[in-house]
C-alpha positions in Angstrom: 228.0 67.9 92.3 228.9 64.4 90.8 230.2 64.0 87.2 228.0 61.6 85.2 231.0 60.4 83.2 233.5 59.5 85.9 231.5 59.8 89.2 233.8 62.4 90.7 232.3 64.7 93.3 232.8 68.4 92.3 231.8 71.7 93.9 228.2 72.8 93.4 229.1 75.6 91.0 231.7 73.6 89.0 231.2 73.7 85.2 233.7 71.0 84.4 234.7 67.8 86.2 238.0 68.0 88.2 238.9 64.5 87.2 237.9 63.9 83.6 237.4 67.6 82.5 234.1 66.9 80.9 231.3 69.4 81.3 228.9 68.8 84.2 225.3 68.6 83.2 223.2 69.8 86.1 219.9 68.7 84.6 221.1 65.1 84.5 222.0 64.9 88.1 220.5 62.0 90.0 220.6 59.7 86.8 222.7 56.6 86.3 226.0 56.8 84.4 228.3 54.4 82.4 231.7 53.3 83.5 234.4 54.9 81.4 236.4 51.6 81.4 233.9 48.9 80.7 230.7 50.8 79.8 228.6 49.2 82.6 225.7 51.4 83.8 226.0 52.3 87.4 223.9 54.3 89.9 224.7 57.9 90.2 226.0 57.6 93.8 228.1 54.3 93.1 231.7 54.4 94.3 232.9 51.4 92.3 231.8 50.0 88.9 229.5 47.0 89.1 231.2 45.5 85.9 234.9 46.0 86.4 235.2 47.2 89.9 236.8 50.5 88.9 236.9 53.1 91.7 235.1 56.2 90.4 236.4 58.6 93.1 239.0 58.7 95.8 238.4 59.3 99.5 240.5 62.5 99.4 238.2 64.0 96.9 235.2 63.0 98.8 236.5 64.4 102.0 237.7 67.6 100.2 234.2 68.0 98.8 232.6 67.4 102.2 234.9 69.9 103.8 234.0 72.5 101.2 230.3 71.8 101.8 230.6 72.1 105.5 232.1 75.5 105.3 229.3 77.0 103.3 226.8 77.3 106.2 229.4 79.0 108.4 230.3 81.5 105.7 226.6 82.2 105.2 226.1 82.8 108.9 229.1 85.1 109.1 227.8 87.1 106.1 224.3 87.3 107.7 225.8 88.7 111.0 227.9 91.3 109.1 224.8 92.4 107.1 222.7 92.7 110.3 225.5 94.7 111.9 225.8 97.0 109.0 222.0 97.6 108.8 221.8 98.2 112.6 224.7 100.5 112.5 223.2 102.5 109.6 219.9 102.7 111.4 221.6 103.9 114.6 223.5 106.5 112.7 220.4 107.8 110.9 218.5 108.0 114.3 221.4 109.9 116.0 221.5 112.3 113.1 217.8 112.9 113.2 217.9 113.5 117.0 220.8 115.9 116.4 218.8 117.7 113.8 215.8 118.0 116.1 217.9 119.3 118.9 219.4 121.9 116.6 215.8 122.9 115.4 214.6 123.1 119.0 217.5 125.3 119.9 216.8 127.6 116.9 213.1 127.7 117.9 214.0 128.7 121.5 216.4 131.4 120.2 213.7 132.7 117.8 211.1 132.8 120.6 213.5 134.7 122.8 214.1 137.2 120.0 210.4 137.8 119.5 209.8 138.1 123.3 212.7 140.7 123.5 211.2 142.6 120.6 207.7 142.5 122.2 209.1 143.8 125.5 210.9 146.5 123.8 207.8 147.5 121.9 205.7 147.6 125.1 208.4 149.8 126.8 208.4 152.1 123.8 204.6 152.4 123.8 204.5 153.2 127.5 207.2 155.8 127.2 205.7 157.5 124.1 202.0 157.0 125.1 199.3 155.3 123.1 198.2 156.2 119.6 195.2 158.4 119.3 193.1 155.7 117.5 193.9 153.2 120.3 193.0 155.8 122.9 189.7 156.4 121.1 189.0 152.7 120.9 189.7 152.3 124.6 187.5 155.3 125.5 184.7 153.9 123.4 184.9 150.6 125.2 185.0 152.2 128.6 182.0 154.4 127.6 180.0 151.3 126.5 180.9 149.5 129.8 179.8 152.6 131.8 176.6 152.8 129.8 175.8 149.1 130.4 176.5 149.6 134.1 174.2 152.6 134.2 171.4 150.7 132.4 171.7 147.8 134.8 171.5 150.3 137.7 168.4 152.0 136.3 166.8 148.6 135.6 167.4 147.6 139.2 166.0 150.8 140.5 162.8 150.3 138.4 162.4 146.8 139.8 162.9 148.0 143.4 160.4 150.8 142.8 157.9 148.3 141.4 158.3 146.1 144.4 157.8 149.0 146.8 154.6 150.2 145.1 151.5 148.7 146.7 149.5 146.4 144.5 146.4 148.0 143.0 143.3 146.6 144.6 141.3 144.2 142.5 138.3 145.9 140.9 135.1 145.3 142.9 132.6 143.4 140.8 129.1 144.8 141.4 126.3 142.3 141.7 123.9 141.5 138.9 120.6 143.3 139.0 117.4 141.7 140.4 113.9 143.1 140.3 113.8 143.8 144.1 116.8 146.2 143.5 114.4 148.6 141.7 113.6 151.3 144.2 111.2 153.3 141.9 109.8 153.5 138.4 108.2 156.5 136.7 107.1 157.5 133.2 106.9 160.7 131.1 103.1 160.0 130.6 100.4 157.5 131.6 96.9 156.8 130.1 93.9 157.2 132.5 90.6 155.7 131.5 87.4 156.1 133.6 88.5 154.5 136.9 91.7 152.8 135.5 95.2 154.4 135.3 97.7 152.4 133.2 100.6 153.6 135.4 104.3 152.8 135.0 104.2 150.6 138.1 102.3 148.0 136.1 105.4 147.4 133.9 107.1 145.6 136.8 104.2 143.9 138.5 104.8 140.5 136.7 101.3 140.4 135.4 100.8 140.3 131.6 97.1 141.2 132.0 98.2 144.8 133.0 100.3 147.2 131.1 101.9 150.7 131.1 100.2 152.8 128.4 101.7 156.1 127.3 99.2 159.0 127.6 100.1 161.4 124.7 98.4 161.9 121.4 99.9 159.9 118.5 102.0 156.7 118.7 103.9 157.7 121.8 107.2 158.5 120.1 109.8 159.9 122.6 107.8 158.7 125.7 110.0 156.9 128.2 110.0 154.9 131.5 112.6 155.6 134.2 113.9 152.8 136.5 115.9 153.8 139.6 117.9 151.2 141.5 118.9 151.2 145.2 122.6 150.9 144.2 124.9 150.2 141.3 124.3 146.9 139.6 125.5 145.0 136.6 122.7 145.0 133.9 123.1 142.7 130.9 119.7 142.9 129.2 115.9 142.7 129.6 113.0 140.3 129.1 110.1 142.2 127.7 106.4 141.6 126.9 105.8 144.3 124.3 102.2 145.4 123.7 99.1 144.8 125.8 99.2 141.0 126.2 95.9 140.5 128.1 94.5 138.8 125.0 95.1 138.8 121.2 92.3 141.2 120.5 93.6 143.9 122.8 97.2 143.1 121.7 96.6 144.0 118.0 94.2 146.9 118.6 96.9 148.9 120.4 100.5 149.8 119.2 103.6 147.8 120.2 107.2 149.1 120.6 109.5 148.2 117.7 112.6 150.2 118.5 113.6 151.3 122.0 116.6 153.4 123.2 118.2 152.2 126.4 120.3 154.8 128.5 122.6 154.1 131.5 123.8 156.3 134.3 127.4 156.5 132.8 125.9 158.4 129.9 126.1 155.6 127.3 123.1 154.2 125.4 122.1 151.7 122.7 119.2 150.8 120.6 117.3 147.4 120.9 115.0 146.0 118.3 111.9 144.0 119.1 109.8 141.6 117.0 106.0 141.6 116.7 105.5 138.1 118.2 102.0 138.4 119.8 101.6 137.1 123.3 105.2 136.1 123.9 108.2 137.3 126.0 111.4 138.4 124.2 114.9 138.3 125.8 117.3 140.9 124.5 120.9 141.1 125.6 122.7 144.4 125.5 125.9 144.8 123.5 127.8 144.9 126.8 127.1 144.4 130.5 126.9 147.8 132.2 127.4 148.9 135.8 124.6 151.4 136.4 122.2 152.7 139.1 119.4 153.5 136.7 118.0 152.8 133.2 115.8 154.9 130.9 113.7 153.2 128.1 112.5 155.5 125.4 110.1 154.6 122.5 111.7 155.3 119.1 109.3 153.4 116.7 106.3 151.2 116.9 104.2 148.5 115.2 100.8 150.5 114.9 97.6 149.1 116.4 94.6 148.4 114.1 92.3 150.6 116.3 94.2 152.7 118.8 97.4 154.7 118.7 98.3 154.0 122.3 101.7 152.2 122.7 101.8 149.6 125.5 104.3 147.5 127.4 102.9 144.7 129.6 106.0 143.7 131.6 109.8 144.2 131.8 112.4 142.1 133.8 116.1 143.2 134.0 118.9 140.6 134.2 
């Protein structure tokens, strides 16, 4: 650092000039200075005064200052190396100490595990020599019992499956055919009306002709009179189509009585009631509540629509389906 008063080069951290002893103003470095002999202003780095030629610094001082400056980088490098060495040595020491601590901990863990294993082995030997506790034996017996029960259930299930496989399959039910009119082998009635040379027989009820009819032959409205149909086998019967009353013409239709309520009986002993409407010369289709397999059917008059002249109850035609 150069003195502004005498131009002498001093060390960077000098507070006073080595030559003139004046304080060194760091903030004024780089500025011009005045010669102490003649007062001429000179550049800060001038070696001789421009006015009187006075030499501001000697070569020895310059060289000494340069020598001091050149040693600073070397010293800094040495210090840096020492710091790095200290830091590295400290880190290595810490690492080795940590590894040593881990090794000691691992050894202690191994010793602890060996102790626990030895205690467990000793306990097993003691239990075997003294026998199991009653509650442990009960628990084991219960577990064995459950296992045996599961095995038994599995065996029973397998036997059931094998038995089911060995049993022959039940034959599929045979569906009987639906009834047709040619399957009626005979028809009869509890009574028939005979007039002069005409008999209103039961056979007229299946002749397909609305100009003829079965007419019951008892006094009164014919309550309880019936017609019996016998089939030539067992058939599926689902209902009837019926022409109730004498449907030759409207005059005859309304003069005679017409069935209103009819009981239908089957060969399996079941029966049901069907209701008819008073429709004049028209056919009514009535389905039974269920299709029935039967080999015969009985129709019985339960109630009637009364005729306006005669009490005879008539049915012109019946078709089974």
